[in-house]
PLY file of the C-alpha trace (Angstrom):
ply
format ascii 1.0
element vertex 130
property float x
property float y
property float z
element edge 129
property int vertex1
property int vertex2
end_header
-18.21 17.90 23.59
-19.17 15.12 26.01
-22.30 15.42 28.11
-22.86 14.34 31.69
-26.05 14.29 33.71
-26.14 14.93 37.45
-29.21 13.56 39.18
-30.16 13.39 42.83
-32.49 11.45 45.07
-33.66 12.63 48.48
-34.37 10.03 51.14
-35.98 10.88 54.45
-34.85 8.47 57.15
-35.64 8.19 60.81
-32.93 7.95 63.41
-34.44 4.80 64.92
-35.62 6.11 68.27
-38.23 8.52 69.56
-35.63 11.20 70.33
-34.20 11.25 66.81
-35.93 13.28 64.15
-36.21 12.75 60.44
-32.94 13.17 58.56
-32.72 14.34 54.94
-30.15 12.36 52.94
-29.39 13.49 49.39
-27.56 11.12 47.03
-26.04 12.20 43.71
-25.32 10.21 40.56
-23.20 11.23 37.56
-24.27 9.59 34.29
-21.75 9.79 31.46
-21.26 7.57 28.41
-24.11 5.36 29.63
-22.37 4.61 32.94
-23.72 5.72 36.31
-21.22 6.76 38.98
-22.38 7.56 42.51
-20.91 10.78 43.90
-19.96 10.96 47.57
-21.33 14.52 47.64
-21.79 17.31 45.14
-18.63 19.40 45.58
-15.93 20.71 43.26
-13.33 18.22 44.53
-15.65 15.20 44.15
-16.70 16.19 40.63
-13.11 16.93 39.50
-11.81 13.67 41.04
-14.54 11.55 39.43
-14.06 13.05 35.97
-10.25 12.96 36.19
-10.31 9.27 37.11
-12.79 8.56 34.28
-10.30 10.25 31.92
-7.46 7.92 32.86
-5.71 9.84 35.64
-4.34 7.92 38.61
-4.86 9.25 42.12
-2.32 8.99 44.93
-2.05 10.52 48.40
1.41 12.02 48.94
2.92 13.02 52.25
5.46 15.83 52.22
7.31 17.41 55.12
4.90 20.34 55.48
2.00 19.47 53.21
-0.05 16.41 52.42
-1.67 16.48 49.01
-3.47 14.38 46.45
-1.62 13.80 43.20
-3.37 13.07 39.91
-1.04 11.75 37.20
-1.45 10.72 33.59
1.73 10.24 31.63
3.99 13.25 32.27
1.12 15.46 33.51
0.73 15.85 37.27
-1.91 17.95 39.05
-1.64 18.40 42.82
-4.63 19.09 45.05
-4.06 20.85 48.37
-7.13 20.95 50.63
-7.59 23.47 53.43
-11.06 23.35 55.02
-13.39 24.65 52.29
-10.54 25.98 50.11
-8.94 23.97 47.31
-5.70 24.70 45.50
-5.01 22.80 42.28
-1.43 23.10 40.96
0.20 21.86 37.79
3.53 22.77 36.21
1.75 25.36 34.05
-0.84 26.95 36.36
-2.47 27.18 39.77
-6.16 27.59 40.61
-7.89 28.32 43.92
-11.59 27.78 44.64
-14.13 26.96 47.32
-15.07 23.29 47.53
-18.75 23.72 48.45
-20.69 25.89 46.02
-24.48 25.97 46.46
-25.26 27.03 42.87
-24.97 23.90 40.71
-24.27 25.92 37.55
-21.36 27.75 39.20
-20.05 24.48 40.68
-19.98 22.70 37.30
-18.40 25.73 35.58
-15.66 25.81 38.22
-15.03 22.06 37.85
-14.97 22.39 34.04
-12.49 25.28 34.26
-10.14 23.22 36.46
-10.47 20.14 34.22
-9.82 21.99 30.96
-7.04 24.27 32.25
-5.02 21.96 34.49
-6.02 18.41 33.53
-6.25 19.22 29.79
-9.59 17.38 29.55
-12.23 18.36 26.99
-15.03 20.53 28.41
-18.15 18.68 29.52
-21.73 19.88 29.03
-23.60 19.22 32.27
-27.32 18.56 32.51
-29.25 18.57 35.78
0 1
1 2
2 3
3 4
4 5
5 6
6 7
7 8
8 9
9 10
10 11
11 12
12 13
13 14
14 15
15 16
16 17
17 18
18 19
19 20
20 21
21 22
22 23
23 24
24 25
25 26
26 27
27 28
28 29
29 30
30 31
31 32
32 33
33 34
34 35
35 36
36 37
37 38
38 39
39 40
40 41
41 42
42 43
43 44
44 45
45 46
46 47
47 48
48 49
49 50
50 51
51 52
52 53
53 54
54 55
55 56
56 57
57 58
58 59
59 60
60 61
61 62
62 63
63 64
64 65
65 66
66 67
67 68
68 69
69 70
70 71
71 72
72 73
73 74
74 75
75 76
76 77
77 78
78 79
79 80
80 81
81 82
82 83
83 84
84 85
85 86
86 87
87 88
88 89
89 90
90 91
91 92
92 93
93 94
94 95
95 96
96 97
97 98
98 99
99 100
100 101
101 102
102 103
103 104
104 105
105 106
106 107
107 108
108 109
109 110
110 111
111 112
112 113
113 114
114 115
115 116
116 117
117 118
118 119
119 120
120 121
121 122
122 123
123 124
124 125
125 126
126 127
127 128
128 129
């Protein structure tokens, strides 16, 4: 089983004028196989996308008549991601999974991402460290 470490740094920045207060900015980094990858934010979709791309999937935005979706492909396997506000729907030929994108509990977030990756993307489970 591969391991991945999620780390974060909090920066406090000022807005630049007297009227602006201090802003908290949290940055996340995923370290796996000795390589550090910055994460845009810590959400299910960001974690799944990053790990799918690291596993050789290609990402493409597809426009359909009624739905726009993100397609992840590797060989004959295709997984579609439909986003609707904070709801995500991942679909493959074999299964479909629905989840929230923003999950406050890091353990639950990584378990959800792992479940999607192993079930739909057929990627080996990853042991996450924080």
